[in-house]
N, C-alpha and C positions, 0 to 999 in steps of 0.2 A: 294942315296946310300942305305938307309934302305927302305925296303918295308913294308908299313903299311897296306897292304891289309890283312884283316882277323886278324889283331893284333897279329901276330905270333912273330914278332921281339921285339916289344916294348910293353910289357904288362902294364907297369906303365902309359905310355901316353894313351894307349887305355882305360884303366880303368877310367882315368880322363875324357876322351871324352865320354865314355859311361854314366858316372854319369851326365855330363852336358846334353847329349842328352835325356836320360831317367830320368830326374830330378824328376818327379812326382812319380816314382816307389819307391823311398826311403821313401816317406812320407806315412802316414796312409790316406786312402781314406776317406774323410769326407762327401761325398754325398751319396744319395740313388740310388740304381739301379732301373731300370724300373719295374722289377718284384716286388721289395719291395713296390714301390708306388702303383702298381696295387692291391697287396694283401691288403694294408691298405685301399684303396678306396673300395674294395669289402666288407671288414669287416664293414666299416662305412655304406655302403648301406644296409647290412643285419640288422645291429642294428637299423638304422632309420626306416626300414620297420616294424620291430617288435614293436618299440615304436608307430608308427602311427597306427598299427593294434590295439594295446591295448588302445590307445586314442580314436579310433573310437568306440570300445566296451564300453568304459566308457561313451561316449556321448549317445549311445543307451540306456544304463542303466539309465542315467539321464532323458532322454525323457520318458522312461517307468515309472519311479517314478513320473514324472510330470503328466502323464496320469492317474495313479492310484489316485493321490491326487485330480485331477480334477473330476474324477468320484465320489469320496467320497463327495466332496463339492456339486456336482449336486444332489447326492442322499440325502444329508441332506436338501437341498433346496426343493426337491420333497416331503420329509416327512413333512416339515413345511407347504408346500402348501396343502398337504392332510389333516393335522390337522386343517387348517383354512377352507377348502372348502368341505371336506368329499369325495373327489375324486382326482385322478391324472389327469393331462392334457390329453385329448383324441383327436386324429386327424382323426376320422372317419367321421366327419361332424355331430356327434350326440350331441355335446355340443354347446350351443348357442354362437356365436361369435368366435368359433374356426374353422380354415380352415380344409378342408379334404385333406389328402395327401395319395398317393398310398401306400397301405400296412400299413397305420397308422404310418408311420415312420416320425420322425423329425430329420433332420440332415442338416448340412450346405452344401447343394448341390443345384444347380439351380432348380432341379425338386421338392425339398422339403424345399426350403428356407423360404416359407411363414409359414410353421409349426415350423421351427427352430426359426424364429423371434418371433412367437407367444409364444413359450416355453420360450424364453429369457424374454419377457415382463411379462409373468405370474410368473416367478421366481424372477423378479426384486426386490420385497420387501425382499426376502430371500438371494439373491445372486446378488452382484453388477454387475457382468458381467458373462454371460454364456461362459465358456471357450471353446476354440478350441484346437484341437490337435496341439502339437508343430510343426509338419510337415505340417499341413493343409495349403494349399495355394490356389491360384486361377488359373485355375479352379480346384475345389476339385474333387477328384475321388469318385466313388460310394462306393467302398469297403474299401479303406484304407485312413488313414490320417483324418478321421472325427469321432466324437463321434456320436453314434446312440441312439435314444430314441424311445420307442414304448410302447403303452398301448392299449389293446383291449377293456377293459370295464370300465376304469377309477378306478378300484379297485386294479389293480396291474400294474407293469411296468417292463421294462428291459432296462438297459443301456449297451452298448457294445463299445468296442474299440479294435483296432488291435495292439497288442504290437510288438515291434521289437525283444526283447530278453526274456522278462518274460515268464515263463511257461504259455502257453495259456490255461488257466483253467477258471473255473467258473461253478457253479452247473448248469448242463443242458445247457451249452453254445454251440454255433456253433463251429465246429472245427476251430482252429486257432485264435479264438477271446477270449477276456477277458470280462467277464460279471459280472454285479452286478444288483440286483433288487429284487423284491418281488416274483418272480416265475422263473421257468426254461425258459431260453430265446429261446431254440431250439424248444419249443412247440408253438412258436408264428408264 
């Protein structure tokens, strides 16, 4: 007898049915929308990339500090060697018992390893171990990740390293390198 289509006749019964049918609309929505979740994920991604970038920078600074410390220790050992012998190790073939290496360089590279090992042996009384660059691996590269030592006449020397972040300076140093020694390294 009563027509319930469109809830025109019986508003009380229709409102009851609407409440049952759309039961969740009366409650507060306790979940997150997809947009909210995507925004939170994006923010977390940005923050993690910033943290990782600063962590990487801190690692590079730490390795550079290690390199500078290593060069100071090698320099001290070289000075003690000079005080004992009156000359610095020379790799031109001019000192008895010393190997000759191309350009008079000593570094931990397959072409120069005999000079590097000889330098380590000569500095052994003053330095327990000749340090390697923190990134130095095998096979080492010629320009990066190794310390370089050179002396032309046994009366002066130059030590070089290639830093990651430090200002690449040193009196008379090659561009991009950090140098210590008794003379300008770029004149070698």
